[in-house]
N, CA, C and O atoms as CSV, one atom per row, in Angstrom:
chain,resi,resn,atom,element,x,y,z
A,1,MET,N,N,-30.550,-42.116,7.535
A,1,MET,CA,C,-30.254,-42.111,8.751
A,1,MET,C,C,-31.232,-42.059,9.682
A,1,MET,O,O,-32.105,-41.192,9.715
A,2,THR,N,N,-31.105,-43.042,10.508
A,2,THR,CA,C,-32.187,-42.883,11.752
A,2,THR,C,C,-31.425,-42.774,12.912
A,2,THR,O,O,-30.529,-43.552,13.239
A,3,ASP,N,N,-31.917,-41.484,13.719
A,3,ASP,CA,C,-31.309,-41.295,15.007
A,3,ASP,C,C,-31.897,-42.008,16.166
A,3,ASP,O,O,-32.922,-41.495,16.616
A,4,ASP,N,N,-31.583,-42.781,16.582
A,4,ASP,CA,C,-31.788,-43.616,17.731
A,4,ASP,C,C,-31.285,-43.328,18.900
A,4,ASP,O,O,-31.186,-44.243,19.719
A,5,TYR,N,N,-30.760,-41.711,19.319
A,5,TYR,CA,C,-30.148,-41.464,20.546
A,5,TYR,C,C,-31.182,-40.932,21.001
A,5,TYR,O,O,-31.959,-40.173,20.422
A,6,GLN,N,N,-31.219,-41.439,22.363
A,6,GLN,CA,C,-32.406,-40.729,23.510
A,6,GLN,C,C,-31.424,-40.455,24.680
A,6,GLN,O,O,-30.788,-41.235,25.389
A,7,PRO,N,N,-31.506,-39.008,24.658
A,7,PRO,CA,C,-30.447,-38.382,25.896
A,7,PRO,C,C,-31.192,-38.453,27.152
A,7,PRO,O,O,-30.751,-37.836,28.122
A,8,ASP,N,N,-32.302,-39.152,27.253
A,8,ASP,CA,C,-32.900,-39.403,28.729
A,8,ASP,C,C,-32.107,-40.720,29.164
A,8,ASP,O,O,-32.126,-41.070,30.344
A,9,ARG,N,N,-31.516,-41.333,28.345
A,9,ARG,CA,C,-31.114,-42.640,28.666
A,9,ARG,C,C,-29.674,-42.415,29.024
A,9,ARG,O,O,-29.143,-41.326,28.805
A,10,GLU,N,N,-28.987,-43.492,29.608
A,10,GLU,CA,C,-27.614,-43.679,30.128
A,10,GLU,C,C,-27.140,-44.357,28.695
A,10,GLU,O,O,-27.747,-45.245,28.095
A,11,PRO,N,N,-25.963,-43.750,28.315
A,11,PRO,CA,C,-25.406,-44.237,26.935
A,11,PRO,C,C,-24.692,-45.504,27.560
A,11,PRO,O,O,-24.295,-45.599,28.721
A,12,VAL,N,N,-24.593,-46.603,26.413
A,12,VAL,CA,C,-24.562,-47.763,26.800
A,12,VAL,C,C,-23.008,-48.060,25.753
A,12,VAL,O,O,-23.089,-48.110,24.526
A,13,VAL,N,N,-21.840,-48.209,26.410
A,13,VAL,CA,C,-20.835,-48.602,25.810
A,13,VAL,C,C,-20.474,-50.007,25.458
A,13,VAL,O,O,-20.327,-50.930,26.259
A,14,GLN,N,N,-20.330,-50.060,23.949
A,14,GLN,CA,C,-20.751,-51.646,23.514
A,14,GLN,C,C,-19.198,-51.866,23.099
A,14,GLN,O,O,-18.475,-51.179,22.377
A,15,LYS,N,N,-18.920,-53.161,23.867
A,15,LYS,CA,C,-17.747,-53.806,23.332
A,15,LYS,C,C,-17.730,-54.530,22.149
A,15,LYS,O,O,-18.551,-55.290,21.635
A,16,GLU,N,N,-16.443,-54.078,21.765
A,16,GLU,CA,C,-15.891,-54.922,20.188
A,16,GLU,C,C,-15.878,-56.434,20.419
A,16,GLU,O,O,-15.486,-56.698,21.555
A,17,SER,N,N,-16.193,-57.517,19.676
A,17,SER,CA,C,-16.250,-58.688,19.619
A,17,SER,C,C,-15.080,-59.075,19.693
A,17,SER,O,O,-14.329,-58.755,18.772
A,18,GLY,N,N,-14.554,-59.886,20.815
A,18,GLY,CA,C,-13.292,-60.058,20.993
A,18,GLY,C,C,-12.138,-59.558,21.451
A,18,GLY,O,O,-11.005,-60.011,21.288
A,19,GLY,N,N,-12.575,-58.330,22.198
A,19,GLY,CA,C,-11.611,-57.157,22.493
A,19,GLY,C,C,-11.088,-57.564,23.464
A,19,GLY,O,O,-11.943,-58.090,24.177
A,20,ASN,N,N,-9.764,-57.626,24.053
A,20,ASN,CA,C,-9.056,-57.798,25.016
A,20,ASN,C,C,-9.006,-56.817,26.040
A,20,ASN,O,O,-8.951,-55.749,25.430
A,21,TRP,N,N,-8.995,-56.622,27.070
A,21,TRP,CA,C,-9.493,-55.692,28.172
A,21,TRP,C,C,-8.256,-54.874,28.155
A,21,TRP,O,O,-8.197,-53.676,27.876
A,22,LEU,N,N,-6.974,-55.891,28.584
A,22,LEU,CA,C,-5.576,-55.638,28.731
A,22,LEU,C,C,-5.163,-54.570,27.181
A,22,LEU,O,O,-4.802,-53.393,27.191
A,23,LEU,N,N,-5.351,-55.375,26.103
A,23,LEU,CA,C,-4.992,-54.475,25.004
A,23,LEU,C,C,-5.725,-52.987,25.187
A,23,LEU,O,O,-5.089,-51.935,25.257
A,24,GLU,N,N,-7.061,-53.082,25.247
A,24,GLU,CA,C,-7.635,-51.874,25.483
A,24,GLU,C,C,-7.003,-50.872,26.424
A,24,GLU,O,O,-6.922,-49.669,26.177
A,25,PHE,N,N,-6.697,-51.282,27.188
A,25,PHE,CA,C,-6.336,-50.404,28.414
A,25,PHE,C,C,-4.766,-49.905,27.997
A,25,PHE,O,O,-4.468,-48.711,27.951
A,26,LEU,N,N,-3.831,-50.972,27.707
A,26,LEU,CA,C,-2.535,-50.252,26.990
A,26,LEU,C,C,-2.627,-49.409,26.161
A,26,LEU,O,O,-1.946,-48.389,26.260
A,27,LEU,N,N,-3.580,-49.621,25.013
A,27,LEU,CA,C,-3.801,-48.339,23.879
A,27,LEU,C,C,-4.843,-47.264,24.420
A,27,LEU,O,O,-5.293,-46.493,23.572
A,28,PHE,N,N,-5.221,-47.142,25.560
A,28,PHE,CA,C,-5.796,-45.826,26.116
A,28,PHE,C,C,-7.024,-46.037,25.538
A,28,PHE,O,O,-7.710,-45.016,25.507
A,29,ARG,N,N,-7.484,-46.926,25.113
A,29,ARG,CA,C,-9.173,-47.109,24.602
A,29,ARG,C,C,-9.961,-47.100,25.744
A,29,ARG,O,O,-10.904,-46.318,25.621
A,30,ARG,N,N,-9.916,-47.847,27.122
A,30,ARG,CA,C,-10.422,-48.158,28.175
A,30,ARG,C,C,-9.872,-46.981,29.109
A,30,ARG,O,O,-8.681,-46.758,29.328
A,31,MET,N,N,-10.908,-46.308,29.590
A,31,MET,CA,C,-10.630,-45.195,30.760
A,31,MET,C,C,-10.604,-45.562,32.073
A,31,MET,O,O,-11.631,-46.004,32.587
A,32,ILE,N,N,-9.189,-45.407,32.951
A,32,ILE,CA,C,-9.818,-46.014,33.998
A,32,ILE,C,C,-9.540,-44.742,35.538
A,32,ILE,O,O,-9.281,-44.948,36.724
A,33,THR,N,N,-9.727,-43.663,34.854
A,33,THR,CA,C,-9.883,-42.213,35.411
A,33,THR,C,C,-10.985,-42.288,36.143
A,33,THR,O,O,-10.928,-42.134,37.363
A,34,PRO,N,N,-12.473,-42.605,35.311
A,34,PRO,CA,C,-13.323,-42.444,36.113
A,34,PRO,C,C,-13.649,-43.388,37.388
A,34,PRO,O,O,-14.503,-43.111,38.231
A,35,LEU,N,N,-12.887,-44.474,37.397
A,35,LEU,CA,C,-12.892,-45.448,38.452
A,35,LEU,C,C,-12.355,-44.511,39.418
A,35,LEU,O,O,-13.152,-44.130,40.276
A,36,ILE,N,N,-10.765,-43.902,39.477
A,36,ILE,CA,C,-10.459,-43.478,40.177
A,36,ILE,C,C,-11.063,-42.336,40.620
A,36,ILE,O,O,-11.077,-42.338,41.851
A,37,VAL,N,N,-11.478,-41.537,40.234
A,37,VAL,CA,C,-12.449,-40.330,40.692
A,37,VAL,C,C,-13.519,-40.546,41.391
A,37,VAL,O,O,-13.893,-39.675,42.177
A,38,GLN,N,N,-14.284,-41.841,41.238
A,38,GLN,CA,C,-15.535,-42.294,41.987
A,38,GLN,C,C,-14.706,-42.704,43.547
A,38,GLN,O,O,-15.091,-42.328,44.654
A,39,ALA,N,N,-13.699,-43.419,43.314
A,39,ALA,CA,C,-12.819,-43.668,44.658
A,39,ALA,C,C,-12.379,-42.405,45.473
A,39,ALA,O,O,-12.642,-42.027,46.614
A,40,ILE,N,N,-11.620,-41.900,44.471
A,40,ILE,CA,C,-11.584,-40.355,45.326
A,40,ILE,C,C,-12.671,-39.621,46.171
A,40,ILE,O,O,-12.580,-39.004,47.232
A,41,PHE,N,N,-13.667,-39.876,45.403
A,41,PHE,CA,C,-15.232,-39.220,45.853
A,41,PHE,C,C,-15.515,-39.982,47.084
A,41,PHE,O,O,-15.826,-39.238,48.014
A,42,TRP,N,N,-15.504,-41.140,47.353
A,42,TRP,CA,C,-16.243,-41.987,48.341
A,42,TRP,C,C,-14.954,-41.939,49.717
A,42,TRP,O,O,-15.284,-42.002,50.902
A,43,LEU,N,N,-13.742,-41.839,49.330
A,43,LEU,CA,C,-12.813,-41.664,50.251
A,43,LEU,C,C,-12.710,-40.374,50.860
A,43,LEU,O,O,-12.374,-40.333,52.043
A,44,GLY,N,N,-13.016,-38.997,50.053
A,44,GLY,CA,C,-13.303,-37.963,50.652
A,44,GLY,C,C,-14.752,-37.702,51.029
A,44,GLY,O,O,-15.075,-36.531,51.232
A,45,VAL,N,N,-15.320,-38.302,51.101
A,45,VAL,CA,C,-16.539,-38.288,51.840
A,45,VAL,C,C,-16.587,-38.880,53.104
A,45,VAL,O,O,-17.233,-38.397,54.034
A,46,VAL,N,N,-15.886,-39.975,53.181
A,46,VAL,CA,C,-15.378,-40.252,54.439
A,46,VAL,C,C,-14.346,-39.109,55.386
A,46,VAL,O,O,-14.472,-38.808,56.572
A,47,ALA,N,N,-13.666,-38.791,54.727
A,47,ALA,CA,C,-12.618,-37.831,55.527
A,47,ALA,C,C,-13.298,-36.637,55.785
A,47,ALA,O,O,-13.065,-35.986,56.803
A,48,SER,N,N,-14.460,-36.155,54.601
A,48,SER,CA,C,-14.941,-34.841,55.275
A,48,SER,C,C,-16.009,-35.417,56.830
A,48,SER,O,O,-15.991,-34.691,57.825
A,49,ILE,N,N,-16.594,-36.322,56.838
A,49,ILE,CA,C,-17.715,-36.913,57.744
A,49,ILE,C,C,-16.714,-37.093,58.960
A,49,ILE,O,O,-17.156,-36.751,60.057
A,50,ALA,N,N,-15.363,-37.611,58.900
A,50,ALA,CA,C,-14.450,-37.959,59.963
A,50,ALA,C,C,-13.857,-36.635,60.140
A,50,ALA,O,O,-13.645,-36.623,61.353
A,51,ILE,N,N,-13.476,-35.562,59.697
A,51,ILE,CA,C,-13.164,-34.354,60.422
A,51,ILE,C,C,-14.031,-33.620,60.657
A,51,ILE,O,O,-13.865,-32.962,61.684
A,52,GLY,N,N,-15.174,-33.401,59.962
A,52,GLY,CA,C,-16.109,-32.530,60.532
A,52,GLY,C,C,-16.548,-33.422,61.832
A,52,GLY,O,O,-16.370,-32.844,62.904
A,53,GLY,N,N,-16.970,-34.439,61.886
A,53,GLY,CA,C,-17.128,-34.883,63.345
A,53,GLY,C,C,-16.136,-34.949,64.534
A,53,GLY,O,O,-16.520,-35.171,65.682
A,54,LEU,N,N,-15.041,-34.775,64.251
A,54,LEU,CA,C,-13.946,-34.381,64.988
A,54,LEU,C,C,-14.015,-32.843,65.417
A,54,LEU,O,O,-14.029,-32.572,66.618
A,55,PHE,N,N,-14.052,-32.003,64.619
A,55,PHE,CA,C,-14.549,-30.468,65.077
A,55,PHE,C,C,-15.488,-30.392,66.002
A,55,PHE,O,O,-15.413,-29.773,67.063
A,56,VAL,N,N,-16.703,-31.253,65.459
A,56,VAL,CA,C,-17.916,-30.909,66.492
A,56,VAL,C,C,-17.574,-31.307,67.831
A,56,VAL,O,O,-17.576,-30.567,68.814
A,57,THR,N,N,-17.203,-32.854,67.792
A,57,THR,CA,C,-16.811,-33.386,69.236
A,57,THR,C,C,-15.762,-32.708,69.911
A,57,THR,O,O,-15.594,-32.808,71.126
A,58,SER,N,N,-15.201,-32.165,69.319
A,58,SER,CA,C,-13.751,-31.414,69.895
A,58,SER,C,C,-14.020,-30.292,70.486
A,58,SER,O,O,-13.440,-29.867,71.485
A,59,SER,N,N,-15.194,-29.593,69.710
A,59,SER,CA,C,-15.265,-28.172,70.114
A,59,SER,C,C,-16.643,-28.235,71.292
A,59,SER,O,O,-16.858,-27.219,71.954
A,60,LEU,N,N,-17.446,-29.356,71.471
A,60,LEU,CA,C,-18.368,-29.396,71.856
A,60,LEU,C,C,-17.706,-29.619,73.462
A,60,LEU,O,O,-18.034,-28.991,74.469
A,61,GLN,N,N,-16.714,-30.673,73.357
A,61,GLN,CA,C,-16.321,-30.996,74.712
A,61,GLN,C,C,-15.181,-29.725,75.303
A,61,GLN,O,O,-14.488,-29.948,76.296
A,62,ALA,N,N,-15.117,-28.596,74.660
A,62,ALA,CA,C,-14.177,-27.528,74.864
A,62,ALA,C,C,-15.202,-26.464,75.674
A,62,ALA,O,O,-14.943,-25.552,76.459
A,63,GLY,N,N,-16.309,-26.907,75.215
A,63,GLY,CA,C,-17.186,-25.570,75.996
A,63,GLY,C,C,-17.682,-24.611,75.059
A,63,GLY,O,O,-17.533,-24.731,73.843
A,64,ASP,N,N,-18.470,-23.339,75.805
A,64,ASP,CA,C,-18.762,-22.360,75.031
A,64,ASP,C,C,-17.898,-21.493,74.128
A,64,ASP,O,O,-18.232,-20.731,73.220
A,65,SER,N,N,-16.673,-21.815,74.622
A,65,SER,CA,C,-15.612,-21.103,74.073
A,65,SER,C,C,-15.348,-21.290,72.518
A,65,SER,O,O,-14.822,-20.459,71.777
A,66,ALA,N,N,-15.690,-22.205,72.268
A,66,ALA,CA,C,-15.462,-23.024,70.828
A,66,ALA,C,C,-16.720,-23.395,69.891
A,66,ALA,O,O,-16.933,-24.435,69.269
A,67,LYS,N,N,-17.567,-22.095,69.994
A,67,LYS,CA,C,-18.761,-22.070,69.028
A,67,LYS,C,C,-18.689,-22.411,67.646
A,67,LYS,O,O,-19.342,-23.173,66.932
A,68,PHE,N,N,-17.401,-21.392,67.395
A,68,PHE,CA,C,-16.968,-21.605,65.850
A,68,PHE,C,C,-16.643,-22.911,65.359
A,68,PHE,O,O,-16.840,-23.265,64.196
A,69,GLY,N,N,-16.096,-23.689,66.342
A,69,GLY,CA,C,-15.658,-24.996,66.014
A,69,GLY,C,C,-16.637,-25.967,65.488
A,69,GLY,O,O,-16.620,-26.656,64.468
A,70,VAL,N,N,-17.725,-25.814,66.699
A,70,VAL,CA,C,-18.747,-26.645,66.101
A,70,VAL,C,C,-19.591,-26.163,64.668
A,70,VAL,O,O,-20.140,-27.096,64.083
A,71,LEU,N,N,-19.705,-25.131,64.205
A,71,LEU,CA,C,-20.145,-24.179,63.019
A,71,LEU,C,C,-19.127,-24.791,61.934
A,71,LEU,O,O,-19.641,-25.397,60.994
A,72,TYR,N,N,-18.193,-24.719,61.968
A,72,TYR,CA,C,-16.991,-24.960,61.232
A,72,TYR,C,C,-17.183,-26.481,60.778
A,72,TYR,O,O,-17.288,-26.836,59.604
A,73,GLY,N,N,-17.216,-27.400,61.993
A,73,GLY,CA,C,-17.236,-28.968,61.671
A,73,GLY,C,C,-18.614,-29.131,60.988
A,73,GLY,O,O,-18.712,-29.926,60.054
A,74,GLY,N,N,-19.681,-28.419,61.405
A,74,GLY,CA,C,-21.064,-28.892,60.416
A,74,GLY,C,C,-20.605,-28.277,59.238
A,74,GLY,O,O,-20.827,-29.102,58.352
A,75,LEU,N,N,-20.141,-27.382,58.795
A,75,LEU,CA,C,-20.164,-26.814,57.376
A,75,LEU,C,C,-18.827,-28.090,56.832
A,75,LEU,O,O,-18.721,-28.189,55.609
A,76,ILE,N,N,-18.196,-28.693,57.400
A,76,ILE,CA,C,-17.558,-29.875,56.728
A,76,ILE,C,C,-18.109,-31.208,56.543
A,76,ILE,O,O,-17.955,-32.101,55.711
A,77,LEU,N,N,-18.740,-31.059,57.503
A,77,LEU,CA,C,-19.835,-32.484,57.553
A,77,LEU,C,C,-20.726,-32.393,56.246
A,77,LEU,O,O,-20.776,-33.346,55.469
A,78,VAL,N,N,-21.466,-31.155,56.013
A,78,VAL,CA,C,-22.472,-31.120,55.113
A,78,VAL,C,C,-21.817,-30.260,53.821
A,78,VAL,O,O,-22.310,-30.359,52.698
A,79,GLY,N,N,-20.973,-29.641,54.026
A,79,GLY,CA,C,-20.789,-28.974,52.683
A,79,GLY,C,C,-19.440,-29.801,51.956
A,79,GLY,O,O,-19.326,-29.895,50.734
A,80,GLY,N,N,-18.548,-30.321,52.840
A,80,GLY,CA,C,-17.345,-31.351,52.131
A,80,GLY,C,C,-17.712,-31.947,51.309
A,80,GLY,O,O,-17.255,-31.774,50.179
A,81,PRO,N,N,-18.881,-33.069,51.618
A,81,PRO,CA,C,-19.090,-34.004,50.164
A,81,PRO,C,C,-20.150,-33.695,49.330
A,81,PRO,O,O,-20.721,-34.437,48.531
A,82,ILE,N,N,-20.412,-32.259,49.647
A,82,ILE,CA,C,-21.419,-31.634,48.235
A,82,ILE,C,C,-20.336,-30.805,47.457
A,82,ILE,O,O,-20.474,-30.855,46.235
A,83,ALA,N,N,-19.279,-30.049,47.924
A,83,ALA,CA,C,-18.212,-29.434,47.095
A,83,ALA,C,C,-17.564,-30.936,46.368
A,83,ALA,O,O,-17.543,-31.059,45.144
A,84,LEU,N,N,-17.173,-31.770,47.078
A,84,LEU,CA,C,-16.499,-33.051,46.357
A,84,LEU,C,C,-17.363,-33.715,45.175
A,84,LEU,O,O,-16.956,-34.255,44.146
A,85,ARG,N,N,-18.423,-33.552,45.542
A,85,ARG,CA,C,-19.346,-34.084,44.626
A,85,ARG,C,C,-19.609,-33.276,43.438
A,85,ARG,O,O,-20.260,-33.835,42.555
A,86,ILE,N,N,-19.313,-32.328,43.282
A,86,ILE,CA,C,-19.798,-31.166,42.485
A,86,ILE,C,C,-18.316,-31.100,41.420
A,86,ILE,O,O,-18.252,-31.161,40.192
A,87,VAL,N,N,-17.218,-30.953,42.449
A,87,VAL,CA,C,-15.763,-31.252,41.795
A,87,VAL,C,C,-15.552,-32.587,40.562
A,87,VAL,O,O,-15.074,-32.593,39.428
A,88,CYS,N,N,-16.151,-33.621,41.413
A,88,CYS,CA,C,-15.954,-35.114,40.579
A,88,CYS,C,C,-16.865,-35.002,39.633
A,88,CYS,O,O,-16.477,-35.521,38.587
A,89,GLU,N,N,-18.098,-34.458,39.560
A,89,GLU,CA,C,-19.350,-34.530,38.575
A,89,GLU,C,C,-18.762,-33.836,37.356
A,89,GLU,O,O,-18.941,-34.306,36.232
A,90,LEU,N,N,-17.920,-32.500,37.603
A,90,LEU,CA,C,-17.224,-31.788,36.625
A,90,LEU,C,C,-16.419,-32.627,35.724
A,90,LEU,O,O,-16.465,-32.767,34.502
A,91,LEU,N,N,-15.311,-33.403,37.059
A,91,LEU,CA,C,-14.561,-34.440,35.801
A,91,LEU,C,C,-15.031,-35.316,35.462
A,91,LEU,O,O,-14.400,-35.943,34.611
A,92,MET,N,N,-16.199,-35.802,35.844
A,92,MET,CA,C,-16.967,-36.812,35.101
A,92,MET,C,C,-17.652,-36.604,33.841
A,92,MET,O,O,-17.812,-37.475,32.986
A,93,VAL,N,N,-18.053,-35.391,33.770
A,93,VAL,CA,C,-18.605,-34.989,32.656
A,93,VAL,C,C,-17.741,-35.412,31.285
A,93,VAL,O,O,-18.150,-36.177,30.412
A,94,LEU,N,N,-16.494,-34.755,31.307
A,94,LEU,CA,C,-15.796,-34.877,30.343
A,94,LEU,C,C,-15.828,-36.371,29.949
A,94,LEU,O,O,-16.099,-36.562,28.764
A,95,PHE,N,N,-15.597,-37.510,30.732
A,95,PHE,CA,C,-15.564,-38.677,30.136
A,95,PHE,C,C,-16.972,-39.315,29.453
A,95,PHE,O,O,-17.106,-40.156,28.564
A,96,ARG,N,N,-17.791,-38.690,30.108
A,96,ARG,CA,C,-19.155,-38.825,29.293
A,96,ARG,C,C,-19.144,-38.260,27.992
A,96,ARG,O,O,-19.471,-38.816,26.944
A,97,ILE,N,N,-18.749,-37.138,28.153
A,97,ILE,CA,C,-18.631,-36.435,26.564
A,97,ILE,C,C,-17.738,-37.362,25.668
A,97,ILE,O,O,-18.141,-37.810,24.594
A,98,HIS,N,N,-16.605,-37.596,26.144
A,98,HIS,CA,C,-15.871,-38.640,25.251
A,98,HIS,C,C,-16.522,-40.014,24.768
A,98,HIS,O,O,-16.224,-40.627,23.743
A,99,GLN,N,N,-17.490,-40.371,25.742
A,99,GLN,CA,C,-18.133,-41.625,25.494
A,99,GLN,C,C,-19.007,-41.449,24.474
A,99,GLN,O,O,-19.024,-42.148,23.461
A,100,THR,N,N,-19.803,-40.456,24.726
A,100,THR,CA,C,-20.943,-40.199,23.895
A,100,THR,C,C,-20.345,-39.762,22.650
A,100,THR,O,O,-21.081,-40.224,21.779
A,101,LEU,N,N,-19.490,-39.177,22.152
A,101,LEU,CA,C,-18.620,-38.951,21.177
A,101,LEU,C,C,-18.012,-40.237,20.149
A,101,LEU,O,O,-18.109,-40.413,18.934
A,102,ASN,N,N,-17.399,-40.968,21.159
A,102,ASN,CA,C,-16.997,-42.408,20.461
A,102,ASN,C,C,-18.476,-42.751,19.948
A,102,ASN,O,O,-18.703,-42.574,18.751
A,103,GLU,N,N,-19.316,-43.146,20.631
A,103,GLU,CA,C,-21.189,-43.741,20.382
A,103,GLU,C,C,-21.228,-43.111,18.944
A,103,GLU,O,O,-21.023,-43.870,17.996
A,104,ILE,N,N,-21.498,-41.661,18.687
A,104,ILE,CA,C,-21.771,-41.322,17.570
A,104,ILE,C,C,-20.818,-41.473,16.390
A,104,ILE,O,O,-21.281,-41.364,15.255
A,105,LEU,N,N,-19.658,-41.690,16.553
A,105,LEU,CA,C,-18.419,-42.021,15.566
A,105,LEU,C,C,-18.821,-43.406,15.214
A,105,LEU,O,O,-18.896,-43.732,14.030
A,106,GLU,N,N,-19.068,-44.189,16.114
A,106,GLU,CA,C,-19.172,-45.652,16.008
A,106,GLU,C,C,-20.455,-45.768,14.962
A,106,GLU,O,O,-20.496,-46.688,14.145
A,107,ARG,N,N,-21.275,-44.982,15.030
A,107,ARG,CA,C,-23.096,-44.955,14.432
A,107,ARG,C,C,-22.496,-44.450,12.790
A,107,ARG,O,O,-22.574,-44.809,11.615
A,108,ALA,N,N,-22.020,-43.641,13.434
A,108,ALA,CA,C,-21.388,-42.926,11.751
A,108,ALA,C,C,-20.612,-43.894,10.729
A,108,ALA,O,O,-20.737,-44.109,9.523
A,109,ARG,N,N,-19.853,-44.331,11.618
A,109,ARG,CA,C,-19.008,-45.568,10.597
A,109,ARG,C,C,-20.057,-46.582,10.217
A,109,ARG,O,O,-20.104,-46.890,9.026
A,110,ARG,N,N,-20.823,-47.092,10.973
A,110,ARG,CA,C,-21.934,-48.119,10.541
A,110,ARG,C,C,-22.770,-47.847,9.717
A,110,ARG,O,O,-23.404,-48.720,9.124
A,111,SER,N,N,-22.931,-46.566,9.523
A,111,SER,CA,C,-24.495,-45.860,8.793
A,111,SER,C,C,-23.668,-45.826,7.464
A,111,SER,O,O,-24.276,-46.332,6.521
A,112,SER,N,N,-22.135,-45.236,7.108
A,112,SER,CA,C,-21.461,-44.917,6.234
A,112,SER,C,C,-21.235,-46.280,5.468
A,112,SER,O,O,-21.362,-46.250,4.244
A,113,GLN,N,N,-20.899,-47.519,6.108
A,113,GLN,CA,C,-20.804,-48.739,5.745
A,113,GLN,C,C,-21.665,-49.457,5.127
A,113,GLN,O,O,-21.319,-50.324,4.325
A,114,SER,N,N,-23.035,-49.168,5.443
A,114,SER,CA,C,-24.232,-50.062,4.752
A,114,SER,C,C,-24.926,-49.118,3.585
A,114,SER,O,O,-25.858,-49.556,2.910
């Protein structure tokens, strides 16, 4: 058996010939959660930028008495998207592991048939 797995390449999901997307979705063979995680990430980035910007602008308008608001807003602007990215990547790792295990299973099935 030749091992053509290359860890530096992104795994490719091979579609079965004649596969029906709706049937695969209904039988839980096609995952939709990765798409939802990506959407949540981008919505979270927009929300972090908006909330951080509001903190910074409202603190600057308040004057010297709200220095911590500028600092807190800056942390939300920078740290919010980074923290959200880490959480989303941890979730996506589970789906990448699932995808890779399915690929390994398919290769094992093909090699045992030949």
